C-alpha positions in Angstrom: -1.7 -56.9 44.0 0.9 -58.5 46.6 3.1 -56.0 48.6 6.7 -56.3 48.5 6.8 -56.4 52.3 4.8 -59.5 52.6 7.1 -61.4 50.1 9.6 -60.4 52.3 8.2 -61.8 55.4 6.9 -65.0 53.7 10.9 -65.6 52.6 12.1 -65.1 56.2 9.7 -67.7 57.7 10.3 -70.0 54.8 14.0 -69.8 55.3 13.7 -69.9 59.0 10.9 -72.3 59.1 10.3 -70.7 62.9 8.1 -67.9 63.3 9.7 -66.4 66.3 12.9 -66.6 64.7 11.9 -65.0 61.6 10.4 -62.3 63.9 13.2 -61.5 65.4 15.2 -61.4 61.8 12.7 -58.8 61.0 12.7 -56.9 64.0 9.0 -57.4 64.4 6.9 -59.0 67.2 5.7 -62.8 66.4 1.6 -61.9 66.3 1.8 -59.2 63.8 4.1 -61.8 61.5 1.7 -64.7 61.9 -1.1 -62.6 60.8 0.8 -61.1 58.0 1.5 -64.5 56.5 -2.4 -65.8 57.3 -3.2 -62.4 55.2 -1.0 -63.7 52.5 -2.4 -67.1 52.3 -5.8 -65.4 51.9 -4.9 -63.3 49.0 -3.4 -66.2 47.6 -6.1 -68.8 48.0 -3.9 -71.6 49.3 -1.6 -72.9 52.3 2.0 -71.7 52.3 2.8 -73.7 55.5 1.9 -76.6 57.6 1.8 -75.6 61.2 1.9 -78.4 64.2 3.4 -79.2 67.4 6.7 -80.4 65.5 6.9 -77.2 63.8 6.4 -75.3 60.4 7.1 -76.8 57.2 6.6 -75.5 53.3 3.5 -77.3 51.7 4.3 -78.0 48.0 2.5 -74.8 46.9 4.7 -72.9 49.1 7.9 -74.5 48.1 6.8 -73.2 44.5 5.7 -69.9 45.8 9.2 -69.2 47.6 10.9 -69.4 43.9 8.7 -66.8 42.6 9.2 -64.9 45.8 13.0 -64.6 45.2 12.7 -64.3 41.5 10.0 -61.3 42.1 12.1 -59.5 44.2 15.3 -59.9 42.5 13.2 -58.9 39.3 12.7 -55.9 41.0 16.1 -54.9 42.4 17.4 -55.5 39.0 14.6 -52.9 37.7 15.7 -50.6 40.3 19.3 -50.6 39.8 18.5 -50.0 35.9 16.4 -47.3 36.7 19.2 -45.4 38.6 21.7 -46.0 35.8 18.8 -44.7 33.3 18.6 -41.6 35.6 22.2 -41.4 35.9 22.7 -41.5 32.1 24.8 -44.6 31.8 22.2 -46.9 30.8 19.1 -46.8 28.6 18.2 -46.6 24.7 19.3 -43.9 22.5 17.7 -44.0 19.0 19.9 -42.2 16.3 18.8 -41.7 12.7 20.9 -40.3 9.7 21.6 -40.2 6.0 23.9 -42.6 4.9 26.8 -42.1 7.5 29.4 -44.8 5.9 31.2 -41.4 4.1 31.5 -39.2 7.7 34.5 -40.5 9.6 34.2 -38.2 12.8 30.2 -39.1 13.3 31.2 -42.8 13.0 34.0 -42.5 15.3 31.8 -40.7 17.8 29.3 -43.5 17.5 31.9 -46.0 18.1 33.2 -43.8 21.1 30.2 -43.6 22.6 29.1 -47.4 22.5 32.4 -48.1 23.9 32.1 -45.3 26.9 28.5 -46.5 27.5 28.1 -50.4 27.2 24.7 -50.7 29.1 23.2 -48.2 26.7 21.1 -49.5 23.6 22.5 -47.7 20.9 19.9 -47.9 17.7 21.1 -46.6 14.3 18.6 -45.7 11.4 19.2 -44.8 8.0 16.5 -42.8 6.7 16.2 -39.9 4.4 15.9 -36.4 6.2 11.9 -35.6 5.8 11.2 -38.9 7.7 14.0 -38.0 10.4 12.1 -34.8 10.7 9.2 -36.7 11.7 10.7 -38.7 14.1 12.2 -36.2 15.9 9.0 -34.5 16.2 7.1 -37.8 17.1 9.9 -38.9 19.5 10.9 -41.9 18.0 14.5 -40.8 17.6 16.7 -38.7 20.0 19.2 -37.1 17.6 18.9 -36.9 14.0 22.0 -36.3 11.1 19.9 -34.9 8.1 19.9 -32.0 5.6 18.5 -28.8 6.6 14.6 -29.0 6.6 12.1 -26.4 7.3 10.6 -27.9 10.9 8.1 -25.3 12.1 8.4 -26.4 15.7 10.1 -24.1 18.3 11.3 -27.0 20.2 13.7 -28.6 17.6 17.1 -27.6 17.2 19.8 -27.8 14.6 23.5 -27.5 14.7 25.7 -27.8 11.6 27.7 -30.5 11.6 29.4 -30.3 8.2 29.2 -27.7 5.2 29.7 -29.9 1.9 30.7 -28.7 -1.3 28.3 -30.1 -4.2 30.7 -32.2 -6.9 29.7 -33.9 -9.8 29.8 -37.7 -10.0 30.2 -39.4 -13.3 31.2 -42.4 -14.8 35.3 -43.2 -15.6 34.5 -43.1 -19.3 32.8 -40.0 -19.3 34.4 -37.6 -22.0 34.9 -34.8 -19.2 36.3 -37.4 -16.9 39.9 -36.1 -17.4 39.1 -32.7 -16.6 40.1 -31.2 -13.2 37.1 -29.2 -12.4 34.0 -29.0 -14.8 31.4 -26.4 -15.8 28.1 -27.3 -14.9 26.8 -25.6 -18.0 28.3 -28.2 -20.2 26.1 -31.0 -18.5 22.8 -28.9 -20.0 22.1 -32.3 -22.2 23.1 -34.8 -20.0 21.0 -37.4 -17.9 20.9 -37.2 -14.5 20.2 -39.5 -11.5 18.4 -37.6 -8.7 17.0 -38.7 -5.1 13.2 -38.3 -4.9 12.2 -35.2 -3.8 9.7 -36.5 -1.3 13.0 -38.1 0.3 14.3 -34.3 0.9 12.6 -31.0 -0.4 15.2 -28.9 0.6 18.2 -31.0 -0.7 16.7 -31.7 -3.9 15.3 -28.3 -4.6 19.0 -26.9 -3.6 20.2 -29.3 -6.6 17.6 -27.9 -9.1 18.4 -24.5 -8.3 22.1 -25.0 -9.3 21.3 -26.2 -12.6 18.8 -23.7 -13.3 21.5 -20.9 -12.2 23.9 -22.5 -15.0 20.7 -21.9 -17.5 19.1 -25.5 -17.9 16.7 -27.6 -15.7 18.2 -31.3 -15.3 16.8 -34.2 -17.3 16.2 -36.8 -14.8 16.3 -40.3 -16.1 16.3 -42.2 -13.0 15.6 -41.8 -9.4 17.3 -43.5 -6.4 16.4 -43.5 -2.7 19.6 -44.7 -1.3 23.0 -42.6 -2.5 25.1 -45.9 -2.6 22.3 -47.0 -5.1 22.6 -43.4 -6.7 26.3 -43.9 -7.1 25.8 -47.5 -8.6 23.7 -46.3 -11.2 26.3 -43.8 -12.0 28.7 -46.5 -12.4 26.7 -48.1 -15.0 26.3 -45.2 -16.9 22.5 -44.1 -16.3 23.6 -40.5 -15.9 25.8 -38.2 -14.0 24.7 -36.9 -10.6 25.4 -33.9 -8.5 26.1 -35.3 -4.6 28.0 -34.0 -1.5 31.8 -34.2 -1.7 31.8 -36.8 1.5 30.6 -39.1 -1.5 34.3 -39.0 -2.7 34.8 -41.6 -0.2 33.0 -43.8 -2.5 34.2 -47.7 -2.4 33.2 -47.2 -6.4 36.1 -45.1 -7.2 37.6 -47.5 -9.9 34.2 -46.7 -11.7 33.2 -43.4 -10.7 34.7 -40.2 -10.7 33.8 -37.2 -8.5 35.0 -33.7 -10.2 34.5 -30.0 -8.9 32.2 -27.7 -10.4 33.4 -23.8 -11.4 31.2 -21.4 -9.3 27.8 -20.8 -11.4 27.6 -17.4 -10.8 29.9 -14.7 -9.0 29.3 -16.3 -5.7 30.7 -19.5 -4.4 28.6 -22.5 -5.2 26.0 -23.1 -2.4 27.1 -25.8 0.2 25.3 -28.9 1.3 24.9 -28.9 5.3 24.7 -31.8 7.2 23.0 -30.8 10.8 22.6 -32.6 14.0 18.5 -32.0 15.0 17.2 -32.9 18.2 13.9 -32.2 20.3 14.6 -29.6 23.3 11.8 -31.3 25.0 13.7 -34.5 25.2 15.2 -34.6 28.7 17.1 -38.0 28.0 20.6 -37.6 29.5 22.2 -40.2 27.3 21.2 -37.4 24.5 23.4 -34.7 26.3 26.2 -37.0 26.8 26.2 -38.1 22.9 26.0 -34.2 21.9 28.9 -33.4 24.1 30.7 -36.2 22.8 30.7 -35.1 19.1 33.3 -33.1 18.1 32.3 -30.4 15.5 35.8 -29.5 15.1 36.5 -32.5 13.1 34.4 -30.9 10.2 37.0 -28.8 8.5 39.7 -31.9 8.5 37.1 -33.9 7.0 36.9 -31.5 4.1 40.5 -31.1 3.8 40.8 -35.0 3.1 38.0 -34.4 0.4 39.9 -31.7 -1.3 42.8 -34.1 -1.6 40.7 -36.9 -3.2 38.8 -34.3 -5.6 42.5 -32.4 -6.7 
């Protein structure tokens, strides 16, 4: 390993081509400088300069090493500056995982704002099911997760409710109940259902199953789909109906799929499906704190109001 001090001493001599002038420039005596260059040549195993009565001249190897020295010091300066910006929270990498985010305007707006505010930050967005997000948060592979509530047994994991969504029924436009403004879940006891696999989110899956059981039946699941847009596509093609979060009412397939509110199954309102922001408190990234502070949790009621209009 060659010290940066030796590189700077070599560059001074190479640019001055005079040991005495280089020593003055470096604010040091000439003998220690000559000794330093000799040590550097011994470390490298080749001569950097030719020295004679007519002066000092770079050898071909010395010329090549000068370019390497310039590049090394420049890269080091850039690395130090980048590290400083990371420490100040204006550069670095932030990994965000989420369920399908196309339906969440407030979240999309925050991602756009963060990218514009911190252009030097590498913002990585990964869509994955809630169960995979939980593992990513615990392992440190993700900084922030937007997921359905899962029982994560770790004291260092915190969650904050971003949006509480109503459970609605998605059905093809030709369904007999499509003209009803609001439907009774008990009328769908004999219907084919499309579900997401239980392994992708046990809490979410169990909540939908429990809602059907409260209505007096266990859903007949004929097809599963890991991605919500695939699930809606299957509904559009007539595979069955699906219970989904109300944000899916923003679907681009509204010409083929309708969304209807469900009458309360019991005396209490139907349970809502929460979207939670989850993070690991052991994560000391200043970027994570900046993102969390930027997210407007007050936008959730506005989203719900918009969806209520679409579902009416």
